[in-house]
Every structure is written in structure tokens, then in C-alpha cells.
C-alpha positions in Angstrom: 8.3 20.8 14.3 8.0 17.3 13.0 8.8 16.9 9.3 7.0 13.8 7.9 9.5 13.5 5.1 12.3 12.9 7.6 10.5 9.8 9.1 11.7 6.4 7.9 9.3 4.2 5.9 9.1 1.7 8.7 7.4 4.3 10.9 4.3 4.0 8.7 4.4 0.2 8.6 4.1 -0.1 12.4 0.5 1.0 11.9 -0.2 -2.2 9.9 -2.0 -5.1 11.5 -2.0 -8.5 9.8 -5.6 -10.0 9.6 -4.9 -13.2 7.8 -2.4 -14.8 5.4 -2.2 -17.9 3.2 -0.2 -19.0 0.3 -2.1 -16.8 -2.2 -3.7 -14.1 0.0 -2.8 -11.5 2.6 -5.3 -9.3 4.4 -4.3 -6.4 6.7 -5.5 -3.2 8.2 -3.5 0.1 8.1 -4.1 2.9 10.5 -2.8 6.3 9.6 -0.3 7.5 12.2 -1.9 10.8 13.1 -5.6 10.9 12.0 -6.3 7.3 12.9 -8.1 6.5 9.6 -8.3 2.8 8.9 -8.0 1.0 5.5 -8.5 -2.6 4.6 -5.6 -3.9 2.5 -5.7 -7.1 0.4 -3.0 -8.8 -1.7 -3.5 -11.7 -4.1 -0.4 -13.5 -5.3 -0.4 -15.8 -8.3 2.8 -17.6 -9.3 3.8 -18.1 -12.9 6.8 -19.2 -15.0 7.0 -22.4 -13.1 6.9 -20.5 -9.7 9.9 -18.3 -10.6 7.8 -15.2 -10.7 4.7 -13.8 -9.0 1.8 -11.6 -10.2 0.5 -9.5 -7.3 -2.9 -7.7 -7.3 -3.5 -5.4 -4.4 -6.3 -3.2 -3.1 -6.6 -0.7 -0.3 -10.1 0.5 0.7 -10.7 3.2 3.3 -13.2 2.2 6.0 -14.4 5.8 6.1 -16.8 6.8 3.4 -15.6 10.4 3.5 -12.0 9.7 2.6 -11.8 11.9 -0.4 -9.1 14.4 -1.4 -6.7 12.5 0.8 -3.6 12.8 -1.4 -3.9 9.2 -2.6 -3.9 7.5 0.8 -5.0 4.1 -0.5 -2.4 4.1 -3.3 0.2 5.1 -0.7 -0.8 2.3 1.7 0.2 -0.2 -1.0 3.1 1.7 -2.5 4.8 2.3 0.8 4.7 -1.4 1.7 6.2 -2.3 -1.7 8.8 0.4 -1.6 9.7 -0.2 2.0 10.2 -3.9 1.4 12.5 -3.2 -1.6 10.2 -4.8 -4.1 10.1 -1.7 -6.3 13.8 -2.3 -7.0 13.3 -6.0 -7.9 14.1 -7.3 -11.3 10.8 -7.5 -13.3 8.9 -5.1 -11.0 6.2 -3.3 -12.9 3.4 -1.2 -11.5 0.2 -1.2 -13.5 -2.3 1.4 -12.3 -3.9 4.7 -13.3 -6.1 7.5 -11.8 -9.1 5.6 -13.1 -8.1 2.5 -11.1 -6.7 4.3 -8.2 -8.0 7.8 -7.7 -5.6 10.6 -7.0 -2.6 8.3 -7.8 -1.0 11.0 -10.0 -1.2 13.5 -7.1 -0.3 11.1 -4.3 2.1 12.3 -1.7 3.3 9.0 -0.1 5.5 10.8 2.4 2.4 11.7 4.4 1.3 8.1 5.3 
């Protein structure tokens, strides 16, 4: 039986399709590996400290209106990208979110997506 926790992070990233990219914006679509649910992902990057640092705002929105009680799928879409890229270990990395901003964040199981 397949154990999702044994799959590498890049397995989930192969279901990511870049839509557009510029100096300050990235847009992509993420499709879940098994159910086929699609989410729109957007990143906004703003440099500061004379371009030595970057503030990133991100949002993942499910295209399905019924995506509730999904173990924090939208949060995990973003977190898995950051964690898989190694950015969560970067000096100065700070995550600012909450269950109010990102529903089900505290109960998210990012090994599922």
C-alpha cells in the first residue's frame, strides 16, 4: 500500500504548472496528485533593504467551491513549495499566518498534498 508520507516533496511539485512570471509576480496552478483538485497559486515579491531581502505574499485558492475540510490544502500548496525549495531554512525566513487568514492551517497535514 502506498504511504504518502514516504513520497518525496518533489512528487507533489510535478503537479504544478507555471501560468506566468515576472520580476514581482508568479502565477501557477497546482493539481492534487490523486483527486485532481486544482488551485490557483499567486506569489508577490517585494524587495527591501536595498534588494538584499524580499518580502513574499502568497495565496492559494481552490477552484472548487466545495473544498472544505481538506486538511489545509491551500496552506500546504504554499508551504510545500517553500519547504521543498529550502526557503524555510533560509536566514530571516518568517511565516506570518493564522487560521483566520488561512483556514485549517493549524490542522494542516502537508504530507497529503
